[in-house]
ZAMARGU-4260 file (C-alpha; in steps of 0.2 Angstrom, whole numbers, plus 5000, padded with zeros to 4 digits):
<rodrens>
0) 4918/5029/4894 | 4921/5022/4877 | 4933/5007/4878 | 4941/5007/4861 | 4952/4997/4850
5) 4970/5002/4846 | 4964/5007/4829 | 4949/5018/4836 | 4961/5026/4848 | 4971/5034/4834
10) 4957/5044/4827 | 4955/5053/4844 | 4963/5069/4849 | 4971/5066/4867 | 4976/5079/4879
15) 4982/5067/4893 | 4988/5049/4892 | 4988/5040/4909 | 4998/5023/4909 | 4990/5013/4922
20) 4971/5013/4927 | 4974/5009/4945 | 4971/5018/4962 | 4979/5035/4958 | 4977/5034/4939
25) 4958/5032/4939 | 4956/5046/4952 | 4967/5057/4941 | 4957/5053/4925 | 4940/5056/4933
30) 4945/5073/4940 | 4953/5079/4923 | 4938/5074/4913 | 4927/5084/4924 | 4931/5097/4911
35) 4922/5091/4895 | 4935/5100/4884 | 4949/5089/4890 | 4951/5071/4883 | 4960/5058/4893
40) 4966/5041/4888 | 4969/5028/4901 | 4980/5013/4895 | 4978/4998/4906 | 4987/4981/4905
45) 4973/4972/4913 | 4955/4971/4909 | 4938/4979/4916 | 4932/4967/4929 | 4915/4974/4931
50) 4905/4965/4944 | 4916/4951/4952 | 4912/4943/4969 | 4931/4941/4972 | 4933/4959/4971
55) 4916/4966/4978 | 4913/4954/4994 | 4924/4961/5009 | 4925/4943/5016 | 4933/4937/5001
60) 4949/4948/5002 | 4964/4939/4997 | 4956/4927/4985 | 4962/4936/4970 | 4980/4935/4975
65) 4989/4922/4964 | 4975/4922/4951 | 4982/4929/4935 | 4966/4937/4931 | 4967/4949/4945
70) 4985/4949/4951 | 5002/4952/4942 | 5010/4938/4952 | 5026/4946/4955 | 5040/4938/4966
75) 5055/4946/4974 | 5073/4940/4970 | 5080/4929/4984 | 5081/4939/5000 | 5099/4939/5006
80) 5094/4944/5024 | 5078/4934/5025 | 5083/4916/5023 | 5087/4918/5004 | 5068/4916/5002
85) 5058/4922/4987 | 5044/4932/4993 | 5027/4935/4984 | 5024/4953/4979 | 5005/4954/4973
90) 4999/4969/4963 | 4981/4971/4957 | 4979/4969/4938 | 4965/4977/4929 | 4955/4994/4930
95) 4956/4998/4949 | 4973/4991/4951 | 4978/4986/4969 | 4962/4995/4975 | 4952/4980/4969
100) 4964/4968/4978 | 4970/4976/4994 | 4963/4972/5012 | 4952/4987/5012 | 4960/4997/5026
105) 4957/5016/5025 | 4971/5024/5037 | 4979/5040/5036 | 4998/5044/5040 | 5003/5055/5054
110) 5005/5074/5052 | 5023/5073/5056 | 5026/5060/5042 | 5017/5071/5029 | 5025/5087/5034
115) 5042/5077/5032 | 5038/5076/5013 | 5039/5095/5012 | 5055/5096/5024 | 5063/5084/5011
120) 5061/5098/4998 | 5043/5096/4991 | 5035/5112/4993 | 5016/5111/4995 | 5017/5092/5000
125) 5012/5093/5019 | 4998/5087/5031 | 4987/5102/5028 | 4988/5100/5009 | 4985/5081/5008
130) 4972/5081/5021 | 4960/5091/5010 | 4963/5078/4996 | 4961/5063/5007 | 4944/5071/5012
135) 4940/5075/4994 | 4942/5057/4989 | 4931/5049/5002 | 4913/5048/5009 | 4912/5042/5027
140) 4896/5033/5031 | 4893/5030/5050 | 4885/5014/5055 | 4873/5012/5070 | 4883/5007/5085
145) 4878/5008/5104 | 4887/5020/5116 | 4894/5005/5125 | 4902/4997/5109 | 4908/5014/5103
150) 4918/5016/5119 | 4924/4998/5119 | 4929/4997/5101 | 4937/5015/5101 | 4924/5023/5089
155) 4921/5041/5091 | 4924/5050/5074 | 4926/5068/5073 | 4916/5071/5057 | 4925/5087/5053
160) 4940/5077/5049 | 4931/5065/5036 | 4925/5068/5019 | 4907/5065/5016 | 4904/5068/4997
165) 4919/5059/4989 | 4919/5044/4977 | 4926/5031/4990 | 4915/5025/5003 | 4922/5021/5020
170) 4914/5014/5036 | 4917/5005/5052 | 4912/4986/5054 | 4895/4982/5058 | 4899/4967/5069
175) 4912/4962/5082 | 4918/4946/5090 | 4921/4942/5108 | 4939/4941/5104 | 4940/4959/5098
180) 4931/4964/5114 | 4944/4956/5125 | 4958/4961/5114 | 4954/4980/5117 | 4953/4977/5136
185) 4969/4967/5137 | 4979/4980/5127 | 4972/4994/5138 | 4978/4985/5153 | 4995/4984/5146
190) 4995/5003/5145 | 4992/5005/5126 | 4979/5018/5124 | 4964/5017/5113 | 4963/5028/5098
195) 4946/5034/5095 | 4950/5046/5081 | 4965/5043/5070 | 4961/5054/5055 | 4968/5070/5062
200) 4986/5067/5061 | 4989/5057/5077 | 4987/5038/5072 | 4995/5029/5087 | 4986/5017/5098
205) 4973/5003/5097 | 4959/5006/5085 | 4945/4999/5075 | 4948/4998/5056 | 4940/5010/5044
210) 4937/5000/5028 | 4934/5005/5010 | 4917/4997/5011 | 4900/5004/5007 | 4889/4998/5022
215) 4873/5000/5012 | 4878/4988/4999 | 4891/4978/5009 | 4903/4979/4994 | 4921/4985/4992
220) 4922/5003/4987 | 4937/5006/4975 | 4944/5016/4961 | 4933/5007/4948 | 4917/5008/4958
225) 4920/5026/4964 | 4929/5035/4951 | 4926/5026/4935 | 4909/5018/4934 | 4899/5034/4939
230) 4908/5042/4924 | 4906/5029/4911 | 4895/5041/4901 | 4909/5053/4898 | 4914/5054/4880
235) 4930/5062/4884 | 4936/5048/4896 | 4944/5035/4884 | 4951/5018/4889 | 4962/5005/4880
240) 4962/4989/4890 | 4972/4973/4889 | 4986/4984/4882 | 5003/4984/4891 | 5014/4999/4888
245) 5032/4995/4883 | 5039/5013/4882 | 5036/5031/4881 | 5041/5040/4865 | 5051/5056/4866
250) 5056/5071/4856 | 5069/5083/4862 | 5062/5101/4862 | 5071/5116/4870 | 5084/5105/4879
255) 5070/5094/4887 | 5063/5078/4883 | 5044/5079/4878 | 5033/5064/4878 | 5024/5063/4862
260) 5018/5045/4861 | 5017/5028/4869 | 5021/5011/4863 | 5011/4996/4869 | 5007/4978/4865
265) 4989/4972/4863 | 4983/4955/4857 | 5001/4951/4854 | 5005/4965/4842 | 5016/4980/4845
270) 5007/4997/4842 | 5008/5015/4847 | 4998/5031/4849 | 5006/5047/4845 | 5001/5066/4847
275) 5000/5068/4866 | 4994/5086/4867 | 4998/5090/4885 | 5005/5077/4897 | 5009/5059/4899
280) 5007/5052/4916 | 5015/5035/4922 | 5003/5028/4936 | 5009/5010/4935 | 5014/5008/4953
285) 5030/5006/4963 | 5035/4990/4953 | 5030/4995/4935 | 5033/5013/4935 | 5052/5012/4936
290) 5051/4997/4924 | 5042/5008/4911 | 5054/5023/4914 | 5069/5012/4911 | 5062/5004/4895
295) 5059/5022/4889 | 5078/5026/4892 | 5076/5035/4909 | 5086/5028/4923 | 5103/5023/4929
300) 5115/5023/4914 | 5123/5007/4920 | 5107/4997/4920 | 5101/5004/4903 | 5118/5000/4895
305) 5117/4982/4901 | 5102/4979/4891 | 5106/4990/4876 | 5094/5003/4880 | 5099/5021/4874
310) 5100/5033/4889 | 5089/5048/4886 | 5090/5054/4903 | 5103/5048/4916 | 5092/5048/4932
315) 5101/5037/4945 | 5086/5037/4957 | 5074/5027/4946 | 5070/5010/4954 | 5080/5014/4969
320) 5074/5018/4987 | 5061/5004/4988 | 5053/5002/5005 | 5038/4991/5011 | 5031/4986/5028
325) 5036/4969/5032 | 5032/4957/5046 | 5026/4940/5051 | 5011/4931/5059 | 5009/4924/5077
330) 4994/4913/5078 | 4984/4907/5094 | 4972/4893/5096 | 4957/4901/5104 | 4940/4896/5113
335) 4927/4907/5106 | 4908/4905/5102 | 4910/4916/5087 | 4913/4911/5069 | 4931/4914/5063
340) 4936/4916/5045 | 4944/4899/5044 | 4928/4891/5050 | 4922/4896/5032 | 4932/4882/5025
345) 4917/4871/5031 | 4906/4870/5015 | 4890/4870/5025 | 4895/4885/5036 | 4901/4894/5021
350) 4885/4892/5012 | 4875/4899/5027 | 4886/4915/5027 | 4884/4917/5008 | 4865/4917/5010
355) 4867/4929/5025 | 4877/4940/5014 | 4865/4939/4999 | 4849/4942/5009 | 4854/4953/5023
360) 4871/4960/5018 | 4878/4954/5035 | 4888/4940/5042 | 4907/4936/5040 | 4907/4940/5021
365) 4901/4958/5025 | 4916/4962/5034 | 4935/4959/5034 | 4944/4947/5045 | 4956/4961/5051
370) 4945/4974/5061 | 4957/4978/5075 | 4974/4987/5073 | 4987/4992/5086 | 4999/5005/5080
375) 5014/5007/5092 | 5028/5019/5095 | 5046/5012/5100 | 5041/5017/5118 | 5027/5004/5117
380) 5039/4991/5113 | 5052/4994/5127 | 5058/5005/5141 | 5066/5022/5139 | 5083/5013/5141
385) 5078/5001/5127 | 5073/5015/5116 | 5090/5024/5119 | 5099/5008/5116 | 5090/5006/5099
390) 5093/5024/5094 | 5112/5021/5096 | 5110/5005/5086 | 5101/5014/5073 | 5114/5027/5071
395) 5128/5014/5069 | 5118/5004/5056 | 5112/5020/5047 | 5130/5026/5046 | 5135/5009/5039
400) 5121/5009/5026 | 5126/5027/5020 | 5144/5021/5018 | 5138/5007/5006 | 5125/5018/4997
405) 5128/5024/4979 | 5136/5042/4980 | 5122/5049/4969 | 5109/5043/4982 | 5118/5046/4998
410) 5113/5064/5002 | 5094/5060/5000 | 5096/5044/5010 | 5105/5054/5024 | 5091/5066/5025
415) 5078/5052/5025 | 5087/5044/5040 | 5088/5060/5049 | 5069/5061/5048 | 5067/5043/5053
420) 5078/5045/5068 | 5067/5059/5074 | 5051/5050/5071 | 5058/5035/5081 | 5062/5046/5096
425) 5045/5053/5096 | 5032/5044/5108 | 5018/5050/5097 | 5025/5042/5081 | 5021/5024/5075
430) 5035/5012/5072 | 5026/4995/5072 | 5009/4988/5068 | 5000/4973/5075 | 4985/4968/5065
435) 4972/4956/5073 | 4964/4944/5061 | 4949/4933/5068 | 4955/4917/5060 | 4970/4907/5055
440) 4981/4913/5040 | 4985/4898/5029 | 5004/4898/5031 | 5016/4885/5024 | 5024/4883/5041
445) 5008/4883/5052 | 4993/4874/5046 | 4976/4875/5055 | 4969/4859/5063 | 4951/4856/5057
450) 4938/4860/5070 | 4949/4872/5080 | 4947/4890/5081 | 4961/4903/5079 | 4966/4921/5081
455) 4981/4929/5072 | 4992/4944/5075 | 5002/4951/5061 | 5017/4961/5067 | 5026/4973/5056
460) 5039/4987/5055 | 5032/5003/5049 | 5047/5014/5045 | 5060/5002/5038 | 5078/5008/5037
465) 5082/4995/5024 | 5081/5001/5006 | 5079/4990/4990 | 5077/4992/4972 | 5066/4987/4956
470) 5075/4986/4939 | 5073/4978/4922 | 5082/4962/4919 | 5080/4962/4900 | 5075/4973/4886
475) 5059/4962/4884 | 5045/4974/4890 | 5034/4960/4895 | 5046/4952/4907 | 5044/4956/4925
480) 5056/4967/4934 | 5068/4961/4947 | 5060/4966/4964 | 5073/4967/4978 | 5065/4974/4994
485) 5081/4970/5003 | 5072/4965/5019 | 5082/4967/5035 | 5097/4973/5027 | 5097/4985/5041
490) 5094/4974/5057 | 5085/4987/5066 | 5070/4983/5055 | 5071/4965/5061 | 5072/4970/5080
495) 5056/4980/5078 | 5047/4965/5071 | 5054/4954/5085 | 5049/4966/5099 | 5032/4967/5091
500) 5030/4948/5092 | 5035/4948/5110 | 5021/4961/5113 | 5008/4951/5103 | 5013/4936/5114
505) 5011/4947/5130 | 4994/4953/5124 | 4988/4935/5121 | 4994/4931/5139 | 4985/4946/5147
510) 4967/4944/5154 | 4954/4944/5148 | 4960/4939/5131 | 4971/4926/5139 | 4955/4917/5145
515) 4951/4913/5127 | 4969/4908/5122 | 4971/4889/5123 | 4989/4889/5116 | 5001/4898/5104
520) 5000/4888/5088 | 5014/4898/5079 | 5029/4902/5083 | 5031/4884/5089 | 5037/4880/5107
525) 5054/4876/5100 | 5056/4893/5093 | 5049/4902/5108 | 5062/4892/5119 | 5076/4900/5110
530) 5070/4918/5115 | 5074/4933/5104 | 5086/4923/5093 | 5073/4910/5089 | 5061/4924/5085
535) 5074/4932/5073 | 5076/4916/5064 | 5057/4914/5063 | 5055/4931/5055 | 5069/4929/5043
540) 5062/4912/5038 | 5044/4917/5035 | 5042/4936/5033 | 5028/4943/5023 | 5026/4961/5016
545) 5011/4971/5019 | 5010/4976/5001 | 5013/4994/5002 | 5029/4997/4991 | 5034/5015/4989
550) 5050/5025/4984 | 5055/5019/4967 | 5052/5036/4958 | 5055/5047/4973 | 5049/5065/4974
555) 5065/5073/4980 | 5077/5086/4973 | 5087/5079/4959 | 5103/5080/4968 | 5096/5069/4982
560) 5092/5055/4970 | 5075/5062/4966 | 5065/5056/4950 | 5051/5069/4950 | 5049/5086/4957
565) 5035/5093/4968 | 5024/5095/4952 | 5027/5076/4949 | 5037/5080/4933 | 5051/5068/4929
570) 5068/5078/4929 | 5074/5082/4911 | 5056/5081/4904 | 5044/5094/4900 | 5028/5084/4901
575) 5031/5067/4909 | 5024/5064/4926 | 5022/5050/4939 | 5006/5049/4949 | 5006/5034/4961
580) 5014/5029/4977 | 5031/5027/4970 | 5034/5045/4972 | 5034/5044/4991 | 5052/5045/4997
585) 5049/5037/5014 | 5036/5024/5019 | 5022/5030/5030 | 5014/5022/5045 | 4997/5014/5042
590) 4991/5008/5026 | 4993/5018/5009 | 4977/5017/5000 | 4970/5033/5007 | 4986/5042/5002
595) 4986/5035/4985 | 4969/5042/4981 | 4975/5059/4988 | 4990/5059/4977 | 4978/5056/4962
600) 4967/5070/4968 | 4982/5082/4971 | 4989/5078/4954 | 4973/5083/4945 | 4974/5100/4953
605) 4992/5102/4949 | 4988/5098/4930 | 4973/5110/4931 | 4984/5123/4938 | 4975/5124/4955
610) 4988/5117/4967
</rodrens>
């Protein structure tokens, strides 16, 4: 893969330009260039990181966040319904995008969630279609595990559901702690079933994490290592790095806008490449894809007028419909003989595990701190009467949200809410997630005590009813967009998180896990004494996203606020497409990495005329 200068790029004939060399973008580029007659140019604002311990070592997850070399360092606007707080919104920067910065979970949504994509007006986007692309993107590598541990930790994969020859390696952890063992037993005693196989469209229950980790090398497997580096010898796969796209250049042809070029900034200078022969693809993610569209004159006319940008296509859905998983940590001080991740703050112990990783590909650094997950239905969080009460509350709040919604987006939102209400009523559909982390998350409101050991639960809502937005705030293309997730604008989201916290506390109080719990470190005793209202305040004051933003270039009918059609083409254009998670009109349960790869894979077949 030649990495070229801006001058060198101009001498090449280019069929496809991909703006953003991230998770879906690199998958798309690799598949398109399987045809040696097709030339693809990937333009990436970040750099090529190559071999980087912060990226490669699983136990170092999170260390690239807030580092400008690896992270865009975005922040939200003050959150009106979450203590007016500014909430950090990390996004991976550089080739690989957020696949080099995520927390490595390889989860699939439920069948009902993906079938809902088609029900919303997207023919060919359903479970059966996307399953083949999720499998195509991956290579499941089993790790040795005893029959006893396989039963205990809910590991019994159906190999027919997993890919075996794809670029992204995935595996289960090699090692487990006593905390995980007791967690699974306590959860089962509370009536929450273990999920031994979640790849077949049913993703509810307590499970062990499938990770995008190659168990042979004990390294992160991501878009760069899987899709890009094996194809570096392809002369038809070109890259322009450290170049930030500022706009797409159009010409009107036969009543449609045709993308003919791209403008970008590299080394402080404005430049452009013209002569796109086939398609221009925006794959910049849920925050920067709508930003690029707006800077190019595609979006809400009132937003564009405000900053003196000529409206080429008035498309009100651009930047709207933002959703993300959001939640908060609960932390317990525990008694365990096992090493926890905050123990690695001890320089001596950290050095021991660095040597263990280097010499044996084992130890704490060879795995992730979050190896156990619990995906919960509404019925796991309350009684049948509670669920009926919550459904009535949802109906009222959704009606109020629809009344406030922009008329151009209302019909699409109404259809989404109808799907979400059906999912909420279904005992098989996930509404909340509890992630167990063996260690203490370094939080501003709860610091660890040196020498103590901790176990953390992160409790989050999976199908938020709240809708936010991402829009430009200036015509300056290098300025960050205004990111407003609008957390808890619909209070039903807050109630899901609060009920999840209460369940997490109950899990900590249930034997045998309770025998290891010394005390609850966070929320504080004062918060807990206030009951639900105290927990509501706790969540509003300290909520975190799970970094799975979707929806800002929704794949919906145009009349429903859609930005792209089912071929991923932007309405009003002949050859501009969006290929990233921003196309999802609704958030899915689980984590979004596997689906991002599937979107890139399916997009490649669409462009090849095979889907």
